[in-house]
N, C-alpha and C positions, 0 to 999 in steps of 0.2 A: 539592408533589405532581407538578407538571408535569415537573420534572427526573427524578423517580422513574419516571414513565411513559416518558419518553424513554430512560432507561437500560435499563429492562426491554425496551422495544420493540426497541432496538438489539441487545440480547443475543439475543432471539428471532429477529429478522430475520437476523442474522449466522449463527445456528446452523441455522435451518430454511428460510431463504429468505423472501421477502416474501409471495408469493401463498398460501402454506400457512398463514399466521398470520392469525387473525381478531381483531376487537376483543374478542370473548368470551375468546379465549386471553390477551390482554394483561390484561384485567380479572381473569380467574381467577388469573393468576400474581401479581398485586398484591393480591388479595383486596379488590378494590373493585368498584363497579358500573360498567357502561358509561356510565351517566349522568355519573359523575365524569369519565370520560375525555372525553366530549363537551363538558364545561365548558371544556376546554382545547384541544381539537382538533376540527376539523369532520369529519374522516374518517381512514381509514387512510393515504391518500396524504399528508394534511397531517402526520401523525405521521412518515411516512417522510421527507418533505421536511425537516422540522426535525431528525430524527435525522441525516440526511446533512449538514446544515449544522453540527450539533454535532460530528459525527465529523471533518469536514474541518478544523474549528477545532482539534481535538485533534491531528490529524496534522500540521497546520501548526506547532503549538507543538513537537511532538516532533522534527520535522525541523529546525527552527531550532536546537533544543538540540543535536542531533547535529552540525550544521555548526559551531556555536560550540565544542563540546568536542573535536572531532576534531583529532588531531595533524597529519594530512596529508589530502589529498583521498582517498587510498586508504582510510584509516581511516574517512572519512566514508561511502564506499560500503559498507564492511563494516557500519557502524552501521545504514545503511538496510536491509541484508540482515537484520539482527537484528529490525528493525521488521517486515519482511515475514514473518519466521518467527512472530512473535507474532500478527500478524493472520491468517496462514494457519491457525494452530491453531484459530481460532474462526470461520472463514468457510466456509459451505456454498457450493459452486460455483454453486448455483441462485441465490444472491443477486445476483450481477452480471447474469446473464441476465434475471432478473425485472425488475430496475431498468431495464436497457437496453431491454427490449421493451415494458414496460407502465407505467412511471412516468417520463414525460419530464421532469417538473420536477426530480426528484431526479437524473436522469441529466445534466441540464443543469448542475446545481450541481457534480457531479463533473467534468464536462467543463471547466467554467470553472477549477476548482481544478487540473486536470491541465495545462491550457494555460498558466495564469497563474502557477502556483507550481511544480508538479513539473517541468515542462519547463525552466523558468528555473533551478531548482535544479541539475538535471543539467548543463545547459549551463555554468553558473557553475563547477560542480565540475570539469568537464573542462578548462575554461580555466585554472583555478587549477593543476590538475595539470600542464598544459603549461608554464605559467609557472614552476612550481617544479622542472621537469625530471623529474617522475615519469611523465608521460604523453607519448606521441609527439607531435611537432609537426606531423605530416603528416595528422592526422585532422580531420574536420569535426565540430565539437561539436554543431551543430544536427541534422545527420543522425543521429548516434549517439544523441543524447538522444531523438529521436523513436523510433528503433528500440528503445531501452531501455524507454520508456514502453509501447510496444506489446507488448513481451515480458512485462512485468509483468501487464498487463491480460489478455493471452492465457492466462496460467497461471491467473489467478483465474477465468476463464471455463471453463478446462479443456476447450477445444474441440479442441486439437491433441494432447492426451494422453489415453489411456484412463484410466478410473477406477482402474486398478491402479497408476498412478503416484501417488506421494505428492506433494502440492502443495508442501510445504516442500522436498523433495529437488529437485524441478524448479526452483524459484526459486533454490535454492543453486547448482545446476549452471549455470544461465543467468547468474547474477551473476558467478561466477568466470570463466566464458568471456568475458563482457563486459569485465571488468577486465583479464584477461590480454592481451586484444587491444589494450589501450591502453598497456601498460606499457613504459617504457624499462628499460635495465639497472639504473639507480638505483631505478626503481619496483619492479622485481622483488625487489630486496633488501629493501625495506620490506614488500612483499607477503608474502614468505616468512617474514619475522620475525613478521608477524601470524599467519600460518597455523601457525607452529611453536608459538605460545602455545595453540593449540587442537588440538595434536597432529595437524596436517594439512599438513605441509610439502610443497610441490609444487616440484620442481626446475625450473630455467629451461631 
């Protein structure tokens, strides 16, 4: 039952934000009593904290799989874009702002994941790309990784873009802009091969 509560709470938080969802809403969606929820969680913040831990564990697993299965560092970045597309489809922009402003425990969990895993993954990706000749050797992996993380977070918060902009489109544009700035001539060849498979070839 605890896992079912976490899964439903995650779905509701991601779709509607955290502050707008009550314990009654979660109980109603699962057709259970609030008493049942309180047998497993102390309050809504406890649910959110555990949902965040649960989600970070899933994202960690998915990102590790993407790294393992990617043919090149370029394909790895594109696989991460696919992950962002899937997440953006289900995320209300209010979610990130709610957690950032009102739920410090959950935000701290995300912050630790961002610093200790996402940042490291991007840095490692850029270094592999440089070593393999796909990315330029004159870039600073640490600075670009920080920029990339902030780009992703900025879009999920939707502070810099009006609501008329689609979140998925913005993430896609920023990702392609980021990758193109890294590429060598060898990298562009792989990049355009990837894009041609999705009918989106971009000339060098």
